[in-house]
N, C-alpha and C positions, 0 to 999 in steps of 0.2 A: 285592723284588717281582717282578723278572722271573721268580726261581727257581720263588716260592710260580705264579706264573701259569703257568710251564710245566709245573709238576708237576701242577696241575688239568687242563692241555689232556689231558698225556700216559696218564693215567688214564683218559681217554675218551675215545679214540682211535679207537676203533668205532663211537660214537655223535656224529653232529653237535651242536655246542651249541648250544643253546635260542637263539630269538629274541632274548629279550631277554638279551643279553650281561653285564647291570649285574648278574642275577640267580647269574649261573651266578658271577661273582665273588666274590661277596659269601659267598654258600655255600661258596667255597675258600678263601677269609679264616677265616669262622667256622669250620671243620672246623680249620686249620691252627691258627689260635688256641687252640682250646680241648684240643690235643692229641691228637687223634682222624685215624684214615688218612682220604682221601677214601673213599668207596662203591667195593667192588668191582665188577668186572664182572659182571651181571647181578642186582645189586642193583636196586632200585626208582629211579627217574630222580629225580636228586637237587634241580631244580627242583622238583618236585614234595612232594619231602621236607622242602624245606626251608621251601617256603609250609603243610606242615600243622605244624610243629613250631615249639616256641620259641627260637632261637638263642642266646640267654643261657641255657638249662641249664631249660626247663620239659617238660612231660608228651611223650608223643609219641605219637603215633597213624600213623604210618605204617611199624611194623614193622622189615627186619633191614637198612633203610636206612644205617646209619653214623651218624645223627644224632646232636647230642647229649644221651646218655640220661642224664648224670647228673643230680642233681638242683644240686649245686653245681661252681663251679669249683675246683682242687686247695686255693688259697685262698680265706678266708672270715672277713669281719670279722662276729663272732658277737652282739655287745654292745658298747656303750659306755654307762658308770656314773658319774652323778656323786656322793659323797657328803659333802652338807656337814654338819659334824657339831657339836654344841655341848657343851662339858663343862665342867662345875663343880667345884672345890677350895675347901671353905670361902669365903672372900671373893671368891675368882682366879676367873677365865673363860677359856675361850678357845676357838676357832675349828679345827679341821682340818677339811681339804677334798679328796678321794680323787679323782683320775679315772683310772678304769678301764677298758683297751683288752682286750677277749678279743676271741680267735681262730682257728679250726681251721686247720691244713693237710692236708692228704692227701697222704702220702709213699708210698702205695702198700702196701707192708708193714706200714705204721703209721698212726695217727693223732696229731699234736699236736696239743693245747693251748694255746693260750698267754693268762698273765693277766698283764697287766703296769699296774702302779700307779702314779701322781705325786701329790704330793700339795703342797697350799700349808696353811699355816698361822701363828695369832698364837698363841702362846704365852707364859704365865708362864715363870721357871724352874723353879719349885714344881712346875710339870704336863710330863707326855712321855705321846704318844700314837702307837700305833701301834704293825706289826710293824717300820717302820725305825727307831724312836727308842727302843728301850728304856731303862728306866729304871735301868737299875742303873750308871749311868755316874760315878767320881769328878771327872772332870774337866766344865767345865760353868760357865754364870755364875753369878755371885752373884745370893742371894735380892733379890726386887722387880725382878728387870732382866725386859723382855720380848724376844720378838724374833720376827721374822716373814718369812718368804720361802719358798723352795723347799724339800721333804726331800728324804731319799734316795728311788733307785727301785727299786722289788724286780720281778723281771720270774721267773714259774717259767713251766716246760715240764713237761706230763705228758704222756707218750706210752701208748698203748692201741692196741688191737685196730681194724681199719680199721672203721668202722659203729658202734663201740662207744658215741657217741652218743644214736646211737636208739632201744638198749637199753633195759629198763626200770631195769636196772641197771648202774651205767659205772663205773669204776674207771681210773683214769689215775695213773702212776707217774713222777717225772722229779724233776730237779735246781730247787733256787728260790734267786735270786741276790739281792746287792741291791747297791748301787752307794753309794760316798759320794761324792753329788750336793749335800748339801745346803749352802745361803748361808750356814748361819747354825752354829756349833756344838750350840748347843740343841736344833735341828730334825734334827738325826741321829748317827748313830753315830759317824761321825769313820772307820771303816776298811768294808774288804769282808764280805761275808758268804756263804755257800755251803752247803749242803746238801740233805739226799731230802726231797722232799716227795709228798704223794700226794691225789689228788681223787678221792672214791667219795659218789654218789650213788644214789638209789634212788627209785622210785616206789610208792606202797603207795594204791590207790585216789584219794582227792582228795590225799592226802599226798607232797609231793617231799620227802624230807630226804639231808642229807648234809656234808661237811663238807671243807674242803683243811685239812692239819694238815703242816706241815714244821718242820725242825730248822734252827736257822741256827748257824754256828762263822766269829766273826769272823777276821779276820787282814788284815796292813797296816794297824795301827793304829799310834798314837804311841808315842812314848816314855813307860812311865808308864801307860799307857791300860788299861782295863782287856777283855780280850777279851769280845765277844757269844759268851753261851752259851745259846742260848734258845729254847724251842720254845712254838711258835706256832702256834694254830689259829684255822679262820674255819666254824663251824657255821651253815648253814641250815637252819630247818624252813619252807615254805610249805603252810600248807592252803587249798584251795579252799574259798570258800562258794560261791562263784556262778561264771558267765563273765569277770564283770568285778571283784570283790572276794575278797583273798586274807587270811588273814592271816599275820605273816610275825615267824620271829624270825631277821635277819640278824643280828649286831655289830659293830661294829667288829671283835673279837675274843679272843681271849682267850690267857693265854699264861704258861708257867712258868719261871722263871729258875733252873738249874741250880747257879749260884754263889753265889746269894745267901741271906742269912741267913735262917730259918725265922720265917715269920710275915711278910718280907718279901719270897716269892720267886712267889706266885700273881695273875693276875689274871683275876677271874672277875664277866662281866657279866650280869644275869637284866635281862630283860624284853620287849620284840617291842611289836608293832604292824600295821598293817592298811596294804593295799597294792592301789592301783587301778590296772587296765590299759584304752587307753586306743586311739584313732588317731586322728592329723592329718592330714589330708592323705595319706592309705597307710600311714603311716610307725607302726609300733607303738610304745608308750611304756608305762610303768609310775612310778607314784608313789606313794612311800613316807614313812611317817611310823611314829618306834617311840621309846619312852625305857626306859632303861637305870640299872637302880642294882645299883651295882659290891659287888656282895656279898662276895670277896675281893679285893685288892687292896695294891698296892704303895707303897710312902711318895708317890711322884710319880704314881699316878694316880689318876681325879678319883675322888669319890664317886657323881655321876651326872651324864648327858647324854640330849640328846636330839641325835636322827639320822633324818636326810632322806635319800634317793634320788630320783634323777631317772636312767629307763631307758629307751635306746634300744633298742631287739629286733631283729636282723636275718634273729635264725635264724627 
């Protein structure tokens, strides 16, 4: 704290501190915490600039005074989404709830987007769901047994040009990893996976479309267990009907298991639903309801499912 105050005083040695020393200290701490240098000699008065600008990253109306011009800090949580999913296979049902944290980090020369997904599930042994729970595994509980608890954790890192997320078309590439954190063998792959991934999105008039696509190769599996070798995709289509209503297609995901036999290697859900945007006490939110029919499915994929989404939007 002493060093910070000293630097603030040295940077303005030729002009006395304003009468309100508290405001001068607040300005010095704000510029230091945001990674911006204090105003140079000859710039506008820092106290005047501080009163005209949002110290937390809003717009600036005071010119070249070195205040926080950036819209966001280097790290920003952009979304938090909850996806309750209800799946059905013949007379069996399953619940699978994903918790997704999306963030963006300014690395200076690159921009990094991170998507980390945790899940909680209640599944019969005849069903397997999600990118962290591939169905082509020879080991598992016998038929008629249910499992519930935490699944594996998935985390993807997508790197792009600085400011790319503000462009009409966005492309990010990077690694996607899963970690064997499942509390029950039926809820995860029992191995680590890693592989390359892509995030692509574009806006065409009222339509926003894109996909997350990644390849997963397993390692660290148990003796006698089959390694994961799967291509997984999450397409999304959002059509803006009005400012508050959208038509959406955002499934749990599609997949292709490279080592599975023909006829048991594709997962393709078809369907969609609606999305409602709203605010609660200034917090932007979204609510979705969708239904899907699996037109191509592996032996342990559901036949159809209902999927809801609760979105907390920070960007």
